[in-house]
Residue, then its C-alpha position, 0 to 999 in steps of 0.5 A: m499500499r502506498g502510505l494511505g492513512v485511512r480511517s474507518q467508520e464504525s458504529g453499532v447502531s441501526s437505522g430506522a426510516g423516517v425517524p431522525r435520531a442522533a448517534s455518536l460514531c467513533v472513527g479512528a485509524g483503520i489500516a495497519g501501518a497507516p499513520h495513527a490518529a486519535p479516534l474522532r467522535i462525530e455526530v450522525d443523524l439517523m435520517p432516512a438512508i439507503s440502509d433502510v433497505a434490509d441487508v444493505l450495509v455501508g462502510h467508509a475508509q478515507d485518508d483525511v490528509a490526502r482528502t481521498g477515500c472509498t465507500v462500500l455497499l454490501f448486499g449480503d449473499g447477493a442482489t440483482a442490479g442494473v446500471d445506467v452511465r450518462g457522463g461523458a468521462p466515467g471510470s468504472r469496472e464490472t458494469d458490462l456484466l450488469a446488462p440484462a443479457a449477461t450471465v451473472q445475475q447477482i452482484h455482492a457489493l458496490l464500490f465507489s472510490g476517489g483516486s480516479a482510475f487508480g481508485l478502482a484497485a480498492a475493489s480488489g480489497v472488497m473482493r478478498w473480504l467477500y472471498e474470505r467469507g465464502v460470498g461470491f458467484d459460484a464458478g465451480v472451482a472458486r466463489v468469485p465475488i462480483v463487485p462493480a466499482a466507479v470512481i471520482f477525480d480527486l487527484a488535485f488533492s492527492q499527496n505523493g501518490r496516495w489514493p484508495d487501494a485494496e487495503a482501503g477497500y478491505a477496511a471499508c468492508d470491516a467498517a460497514v454498518p446499517s447506517v450512513s455517515e454523510g459529508a466528508v467521508g469515504a469516497g466523498s472526502g475530496a469531492t467538490v462541486g461548482k467547477v465552471l470557474g475552476l477549482k478556486a471558485a468551487m465548494k465542497g461536495g460529499i456523500g448524501s443518502w435518503s430513502e422513502t418507504l411507500s404505504d405498501g412497505t416498499v422502500v427506496g433508498a439512494l446514496a450519492v457521491v457528489n463531485a459535479f461540475g455543475d451547481i447543486l440546486a434546491a427543489d425550487g431551482t435556487i443554487i444551494a452550492g456552486a461556483r462562487l464569485p469573488a464578491g460573494g454570491f454564486a456565479d450560476a453556471r447556466q449564465v457563465l456557460r452562455r459566454p466564453l470561458p478562459t482556457a485555464e478555467q476550462s482546463a481546471s474543471v474537466f474532472n468530475t462525476t456524480l456516482v449514485a446507488v439506488a436500492t430497494n427491497a422490491q423484487l426486480s429483474k436485471a432489465e427492471c433494475t436497469r430501467l430503474a437506474q435510467m429513471a433515477q437519472d432524472g434525480l441528477a437533472r433536478a438537483i445538478c445543473p448542468t449534469h451528464t456533461p462531457v466532463d462528468g462521469d455520472i453513473v447510477f446503479a440500481v439494486s434489488k434486494g427482492t423481498h417484497m412484491a414490486p409496485p409498478l416500475m413507473a411508481l418505483g422510478t418516480v420515487a427513485a428520482d426524488v430520492v436521488s435528488e434529495a441525497i445529492r442535496r444532503a451531500v453538500r448540506r451535510r458537507s457544510d455543517 
């Protein structure tokens, strides 16, 4: 490992949908050989989150000095999944096997990571953690854990080649719990938003999560890693985080993009991405998960402007932990888009707390 001093989230508390509660989490050095730091206690409101879907655990590991990290979602013995990639600059692995016609029917974890393409190595640690526990696709001679992954570009803050690797992915699995810490954690540690004027005018991004429980017991949750080129918008369209003007206030990417940008500002804003996981307890096929991911992309368009750009690697994964008879996909997709937009907004609101 290349000196990544990672701290991991640990908690013994569980989440309840729709009921905000406070919990104290103790986080400390989570990787052998990493620089030791005294444990840090942070307060976490147990608001609705993706972990309200049964058998979904979330873990973070990060390097606070290098401002990078990774986040893992574990799905027990497996989950059906689909994906929709709309950004022009994605970094990912194992997305092709999520196509409805592909042979493998379930995944066992999802990994979101900083470090750009280097950070994809963290998925190897997730695979090792699952393999040691006998979780994976039965290939006859071995069980092979299926771990799709996607990354954000946060290398502007990297120090001496420090980015998440296999050890960080393993630590995130060790830290996985049925609740979600938001803001400056895991894959969101070095995230920024509002880069139309370059990094100097950007604001901090991060991780956010939200869920909704329907009257029939169906749960739809989302987790977002928000590292967008665009501004983050409230439900009424006002900017809540984005490119800032020297004199104060927001530049508004919609207006800035209507005039020529200096070359330096263009080159400084080319590495971005919003990563989203949507999970539900509704029973869905791979084709239905794919459609759910496509519909959930509307949540990005409502909360980020502009989104799905040539310089964003926007990806939405949709996962079914199928224990509940599914309502119409029209309803599921509509709720998913709303949950995604709220998760994105929480990422910047919690980061600013």
